[in-house]
C-alpha positions as CSV (number, residue, x, y, z in Angstrom):
1,X,29.3,20.9,5.8
2,X,30.4,21.7,9.4
3,X,29.7,19.2,12.2
4,X,26.0,19.4,13.1
5,X,25.0,20.6,9.7
6,X,23.5,18.5,6.8
7,X,21.3,19.0,3.8
8,X,19.5,16.1,2.2
9,X,17.4,16.2,-0.9
10,X,14.6,13.6,-0.5
11,X,12.6,14.2,-3.6
12,X,12.6,16.2,-6.8
13,X,10.0,17.3,-9.4
14,X,11.6,19.1,-12.3
15,X,13.9,21.7,-10.8
16,X,12.0,21.7,-7.4
17,X,13.4,19.9,-4.4
18,X,12.0,18.6,-1.1
19,X,14.7,18.1,1.5
20,X,15.8,18.5,5.1
21,X,18.2,21.1,6.6
22,X,19.8,19.9,9.8
23,X,21.5,22.4,12.2
24,X,22.8,22.2,15.7
25,X,19.4,23.4,16.9
26,X,17.3,20.9,15.0
27,X,16.1,19.9,11.6
28,X,13.7,21.7,9.3
29,X,11.9,20.3,6.2
30,X,12.4,22.3,3.0
31,X,11.1,24.3,1.2
32,X,11.0,26.4,4.3
33,X,9.9,29.9,5.1
34,X,11.6,31.9,7.9
35,X,9.5,34.5,9.8
36,X,11.6,37.7,10.1
37,X,12.6,38.5,13.7
38,X,14.6,41.5,12.7
39,X,15.3,42.7,16.3
40,X,15.0,39.2,17.8
41,X,11.2,39.7,17.6
42,X,8.6,38.8,15.0
43,X,6.6,42.0,15.0
44,X,3.5,41.7,17.2
45,X,3.8,37.9,17.7
46,X,5.3,36.2,20.7
47,X,7.7,33.4,20.0
48,X,5.4,30.7,21.2
49,X,2.7,31.8,18.7
50,X,5.4,31.9,16.0
51,X,6.2,28.2,16.7
52,X,2.4,27.4,16.6
53,X,2.3,28.7,13.0
54,X,4.4,25.8,12.0
55,X,7.7,27.7,11.5
56,X,10.9,25.7,11.9
57,X,13.5,28.5,11.5
58,X,13.6,32.2,12.1
59,X,15.7,35.1,10.8
60,X,17.3,38.0,12.7
61,X,19.4,40.8,11.4
62,X,23.0,41.5,12.3
63,X,22.8,45.2,11.4
64,X,19.8,45.8,13.7
65,X,21.0,43.6,16.6
66,X,24.4,45.3,16.4
67,X,22.8,48.7,16.9
68,X,20.3,47.4,19.5
69,X,20.9,45.8,22.0
70,X,24.4,45.0,20.8
71,X,25.8,41.6,19.9
72,X,27.6,41.2,23.3
73,X,24.3,41.2,25.2
74,X,22.9,38.6,22.9
75,X,26.1,36.5,23.3
76,X,25.8,36.8,27.1
77,X,22.2,35.5,26.9
78,X,23.4,32.4,25.2
79,X,22.9,33.4,21.5
80,X,19.9,34.6,19.6
81,X,18.0,31.3,20.0
82,X,18.2,31.4,23.8
83,X,17.8,35.2,23.9
84,X,14.4,35.0,22.1
85,X,13.2,31.8,23.8
86,X,13.0,30.2,20.3
87,X,15.7,27.6,20.9
88,X,15.4,26.3,17.3
89,X,17.3,26.9,14.1
90,X,18.1,30.5,13.3
91,X,19.8,32.6,10.6
92,X,21.2,36.1,10.6
93,X,21.4,38.3,7.6
94,X,24.7,40.2,7.5
95,X,23.1,43.6,7.2
96,X,24.1,44.4,3.6
97,X,20.6,45.1,2.5
98,X,19.9,47.3,5.5
99,X,23.0,49.4,4.7
100,X,21.4,49.8,1.2
101,X,17.9,50.5,2.4
102,X,18.1,52.2,5.8
103,X,21.5,53.8,6.6
104,X,22.3,57.4,6.1
105,X,25.3,58.9,4.3
106,X,26.6,55.5,3.1
107,X,30.1,55.2,1.7
108,X,31.1,51.9,0.3
109,X,34.8,51.2,-0.2
110,X,36.9,48.1,-0.7
111,X,37.3,48.0,3.1
112,X,33.6,47.9,3.8
113,X,30.5,50.1,4.3
114,X,30.7,53.2,6.4
115,X,27.5,55.0,7.3
116,X,25.4,56.8,9.9
117,X,23.0,54.9,12.0
118,X,19.3,55.3,11.1
119,X,18.5,55.5,14.8
120,X,20.7,58.3,16.1
121,X,23.1,59.2,13.3
122,X,26.1,57.8,15.0
123,X,28.9,56.5,12.8
124,X,29.0,52.8,12.1
125,X,31.5,50.6,10.1
126,X,30.6,47.3,8.6
127,X,33.5,45.3,7.2
128,X,33.5,41.6,6.2
129,X,35.6,40.9,9.3
130,X,33.5,42.7,11.9
131,X,30.3,41.3,10.2
132,X,31.6,37.9,11.0
133,X,32.5,38.8,14.5
134,X,29.1,40.3,15.1
135,X,27.3,37.2,13.6
136,X,29.4,34.8,15.6
137,X,28.5,36.5,18.8
138,X,24.8,36.6,17.9
139,X,25.2,32.9,17.4
140,X,22.7,31.9,14.8
141,X,23.1,28.5,13.2
142,X,23.5,30.1,9.7
143,X,25.4,33.4,9.1
144,X,25.5,35.3,5.8
145,X,28.5,36.8,4.1
146,X,28.6,40.6,3.9
147,X,27.6,41.6,0.3
148,X,27.2,44.8,-1.6
149,X,23.5,45.4,-2.6
150,X,22.5,47.9,-5.4
151,X,19.1,48.9,-6.7
152,X,17.7,47.3,-9.9
153,X,17.4,48.0,-12.7
154,X,20.9,49.4,-12.7
155,X,23.8,50.1,-15.0
156,X,25.8,47.0,-15.8
157,X,29.0,48.7,-14.7
158,X,27.5,49.4,-11.2
159,X,26.0,45.9,-10.9
160,X,29.3,44.3,-12.0
161,X,31.3,46.4,-9.6
162,X,29.1,45.4,-6.7
163,X,29.1,41.7,-7.7
164,X,32.9,41.6,-7.8
165,X,33.2,43.5,-4.5
166,X,30.8,41.0,-3.0
167,X,33.1,38.1,-4.2
168,X,36.1,39.7,-2.6
169,X,34.2,40.3,0.6
170,X,33.1,36.6,0.4
171,X,36.7,35.5,0.5
172,X,37.4,37.8,3.5
173,X,34.3,36.5,5.3
174,X,35.3,32.9,4.7
175,X,38.8,33.6,6.1
176,X,37.5,35.6,9.1
177,X,34.7,33.1,10.0
178,X,35.9,30.8,12.8
179,X,32.9,29.5,14.6
180,X,32.6,25.7,13.9
181,X,29.0,25.4,15.0
182,X,27.8,28.1,12.6
183,X,27.4,27.6,8.8
184,X,28.4,30.5,6.6
185,X,26.5,31.0,3.3
186,X,27.8,32.8,0.3
187,X,25.5,35.2,-1.7
188,X,25.2,35.2,-5.4
189,X,25.0,38.7,-6.9
190,X,24.9,40.0,-10.4
191,X,21.6,41.8,-10.8
192,X,19.7,40.7,-13.9
193,X,22.7,39.9,-16.0
194,X,23.1,36.1,-16.8
195,X,26.9,36.3,-17.3
196,X,27.4,38.1,-14.0
197,X,25.2,35.7,-12.1
198,X,27.0,32.7,-13.7
199,X,30.4,34.2,-12.7
200,X,29.3,35.0,-9.2
201,X,27.9,31.5,-8.6
202,X,31.0,29.7,-10.0
203,X,33.5,31.8,-8.1
204,X,31.6,31.4,-4.8
205,X,31.7,27.6,-5.3
206,X,35.4,27.8,-5.8
207,X,35.7,29.6,-2.4
208,X,33.4,26.9,-0.9
209,X,30.4,27.4,1.3
210,X,27.9,25.0,3.0
211,X,25.0,26.9,1.4
212,X,24.3,29.5,-1.2
213,X,21.9,32.4,-1.3
214,X,20.6,34.4,-4.3
215,X,20.7,38.0,-3.3
216,X,20.2,41.4,-4.9
217,X,16.6,40.6,-5.9
218,X,13.3,42.0,-4.7
219,X,14.9,45.5,-5.0
220,X,12.7,46.9,-7.7
221,X,13.2,44.5,-10.6
222,X,9.7,42.9,-10.8
223,X,8.5,39.3,-10.6
224,X,9.3,38.3,-14.2
225,X,12.8,39.6,-14.0
226,X,13.3,37.8,-10.7
227,X,12.2,34.5,-12.2
228,X,14.5,35.0,-15.1
229,X,17.4,35.7,-12.8
230,X,16.7,32.5,-10.9
231,X,16.6,30.5,-14.2
232,X,20.1,31.5,-15.2
233,X,21.5,31.1,-11.6
234,X,20.2,27.7,-10.5
235,X,22.2,25.6,-13.0
236,X,25.4,27.0,-11.5
237,X,24.6,26.1,-7.8
238,X,25.5,22.7,-6.4
239,X,22.7,20.3,-6.0
240,X,23.9,19.1,-2.6
241,X,23.7,22.4,-0.8
242,X,20.7,24.5,0.3
243,X,19.7,27.4,-1.8
244,X,18.2,30.5,-0.2
245,X,16.3,33.3,-2.0
246,X,16.7,36.4,0.3
247,X,13.8,38.7,1.0
248,X,11.1,37.1,-1.2
249,X,8.2,37.4,-1.0
250,X,4.8,37.3,-2.4
251,X,3.1,33.8,-2.4
252,X,3.3,33.7,-6.2
253,X,7.0,34.5,-6.1
254,X,7.7,31.7,-3.6
255,X,5.8,29.2,-5.8
256,X,7.8,30.2,-8.9
257,X,11.1,30.1,-6.9
258,X,10.3,26.6,-5.5
259,X,9.7,25.4,-9.0
260,X,13.1,26.8,-10.0
261,X,14.9,24.9,-7.2
262,X,15.0,27.3,-4.2
263,X,14.8,25.7,-0.7
264,X,14.7,28.7,1.7
265,X,12.8,32.0,2.0
266,X,12.2,34.9,4.3
267,X,10.1,38.0,4.0
268,X,8.4,40.6,6.2
269,X,5.2,40.5,4.2
270,X,3.1,38.2,6.4
271,X,3.3,40.5,9.4
272,X,3.5,43.8,7.5
273,X,0.3,42.9,5.6
274,X,-1.3,41.6,8.8
275,X,-0.7,44.9,10.6
276,X,-2.4,46.6,7.7
277,X,-5.5,44.4,7.7
278,X,-4.7,42.3,4.6
279,X,-4.7,38.5,5.1
280,X,-3.8,35.7,2.7
281,X,-6.0,32.7,2.1
282,X,-5.9,29.9,-0.4
283,X,-9.1,31.4,-1.8
284,X,-7.6,34.9,-2.4
285,X,-6.7,37.9,-0.3
286,X,-9.1,39.3,2.3
287,X,-9.1,43.0,3.1
288,X,-10.5,43.2,6.5
289,X,-11.4,46.8,6.5
290,X,-13.8,46.2,3.6
291,X,-17.4,46.8,4.8
292,X,-18.5,43.5,3.3
293,X,-16.9,41.8,6.3
294,X,-18.8,43.8,9.0
295,X,-21.2,41.0,9.7
296,X,-19.3,38.1,8.2
297,X,-19.5,35.1,10.5
298,X,-16.9,33.1,8.6
299,X,-13.3,32.6,9.8
300,X,-10.5,34.1,7.8
301,X,-10.1,30.7,6.2
302,X,-12.0,27.5,6.6
303,X,-9.7,24.7,7.7
304,X,-6.9,26.9,8.9
305,X,-5.6,25.8,12.4
306,X,-4.4,29.2,13.5
307,X,-5.8,31.0,16.6
308,X,-7.1,33.8,14.5
309,X,-9.4,31.5,12.6
310,X,-11.2,30.7,15.9
311,X,-12.8,34.1,15.4
312,X,-15.1,35.6,12.8
313,X,-14.1,38.0,10.1
314,X,-16.6,40.3,11.7
315,X,-14.9,40.3,15.0
316,X,-11.4,40.7,13.6
317,X,-12.6,43.6,11.4
318,X,-14.1,45.2,14.5
319,X,-10.7,45.0,16.2
320,X,-9.1,46.9,13.4
321,X,-11.8,49.5,13.2
322,X,-11.7,50.1,16.9
323,X,-7.9,50.4,16.9
324,X,-7.4,47.4,19.1
325,X,-3.9,45.9,18.9
326,X,-5.3,42.4,18.9
327,X,-6.5,42.8,15.3
328,X,-3.0,43.2,13.8
329,X,-1.7,40.4,16.0
330,X,-4.4,37.9,14.9
331,X,-4.0,38.9,11.3
332,X,-0.2,38.5,11.5
333,X,-0.5,35.1,13.1
334,X,-2.9,34.0,10.3
335,X,-0.5,35.2,7.6
336,X,2.5,33.5,9.2
337,X,0.4,30.3,9.3
338,X,-0.7,30.7,5.7
339,X,3.0,30.9,4.6
340,X,3.9,27.7,6.5
341,X,0.9,25.9,5.0
342,X,1.9,27.1,1.5
343,X,5.5,25.8,1.7
344,X,4.1,22.5,3.3
345,X,1.8,22.1,0.3
346,X,4.6,22.8,-2.1
347,X,6.8,20.2,-0.4
348,X,4.0,17.6,-0.5
349,X,3.5,18.3,-4.2
350,X,7.2,17.8,-4.9
351,X,7.2,14.5,-3.0
352,X,4.1,13.3,-4.8
353,X,5.4,14.4,-8.2
354,X,2.5,16.7,-8.9
355,X,4.0,20.2,-8.5
356,X,2.7,21.4,-11.9
357,X,-0.9,20.5,-11.0
358,X,-0.5,22.0,-7.5
359,X,0.9,25.2,-8.8
360,X,-2.1,25.6,-11.1
361,X,-4.5,24.9,-8.3
362,X,-2.8,27.3,-6.0
363,X,-2.6,30.1,-8.6
364,X,-6.3,29.8,-9.4
365,X,-7.2,30.0,-5.7
366,X,-4.9,32.9,-4.9
367,X,-6.3,34.9,-7.8
368,X,-9.9,34.5,-6.7
369,X,-11.9,37.7,-6.1
370,X,-12.8,38.7,-2.6
371,X,-16.4,37.6,-1.8
372,X,-18.9,38.6,0.9
373,X,-20.5,36.0,3.1
374,X,-23.2,34.0,1.1
375,X,-21.9,35.1,-2.3
376,X,-21.7,32.4,-4.9
């Protein structure tokens, strides 16, 4: 680990871990969920409210910040933590997934990825070396290697080629990365193939990184396949380093991944679903546009400390139906708070040695049908 970084496992329960990740901007208990601040902004939620949700670390994206406003402006502002006013632990994704999902006319070669911006069509080049330069200037506590992401399910030849290229790019990222106050994580690729995942994990360890991510999932493979991929990957990752599952996901996916030994998560779902009037609770999902909530005096969730739960479902539904922007904002805040409460409950269960029981309780609650006020 670099100076200022540490990862400590404080308790285990089966494959699950409860720990602490320490960075130059502070320490965060794990398992942890990072709200996604793609463009240095969590959509619709100001940074103070993000902190109130219980978040300890946020994620931004090198691809997007490179295009707007440019990494030099972020660097001049003192780095992404100061630029946003967060001033806590941060992570930047290298942009590999965005090249896969957003860019136009993508050409991937051994040198890197060359494509057209999804904003204005201008030519953009991402190589392992300039990905490191961009992320060093953005200044997050954790940077990610540049990797080659492909859709799943896919032909083994295509998945293997992308995995091997990602390994070669990992070596180049390791060599190009120079910032001592920033940890660089390697990314395990290999699709749904156990042999490829094993090879990727072992070779990344030989290169040597202070943390390891499991990438190339949540790209169409389905929940069962994702869990199977984790099962064959986890035994090949070092126990003394943080493990990060990128871009996942649904509460049920997070629960399964924690049980498998994952420590870190990020996903856009809390705010995306909030903007679309769907909120998560420990008693099941609530679809706020449903007419059953028109006169419902209950909060979104009893016992939730978020600002949204100071209001009734009736009022928040009214905001959505009236097209008021406050509705999506409040629903997003609630969902972000739910995710932080979820990982906190999972951590407490690991520490108490009762993860299996807690997972059963959580799954039963999350699967509960939506009920109207007064329904039994």
